N, C-alpha and C positions, 0 to 999 in steps of 0.2 A: 380706237382700242376696243377690243372685245369686252362686253359688259361684265362677264364673270371675272375676267382678269382685273378689270378696273375696280370691281368690288373687293377682290382679294387684296389689291394694293392699298385701297382705302382702309380696310380692316387692319392690315399690318401697320400702316401709318398711325392709326388710332391707338393700337396697342403700344407702339413706341412712345407716343405722347403720354399715355397713361403711366408707363414705366418711368419716364423722365420726371413726370409730376410727382410720383411717389418718392423717387430719390430726392427730389427737391424738398418735399415735405419732411422727410427723415433728416436731411441735413439741417434744415431750419430748426426742427425740434431739438436736435443735438446741440445746436448753437445756443438756443434759448436755455436749455438745461444747464449748459456750461456757464452761461452768464449768471443764472440764478445761484449756482453753487459758489461762484466767485464772490458774488454780492454777499451771500450769507457768511462766508469766511471773513470777508472784510468787515461786516457788521459785528461779528464776534470779536474781532481784533479791536475795533473801536470801543466796544462795550467793556473790555477788560481793563 
């Protein structure tokens, strides 16, 4: 394969991996935030 084309394909693949990793981080953060919110509601319920 031509070197320039190979480089472009590698760059595209790297950008796709970065995009997927960012999505994964956002999903994990949303899940953690949701868990924290549920725990605090449950803690208030127990405290009352």
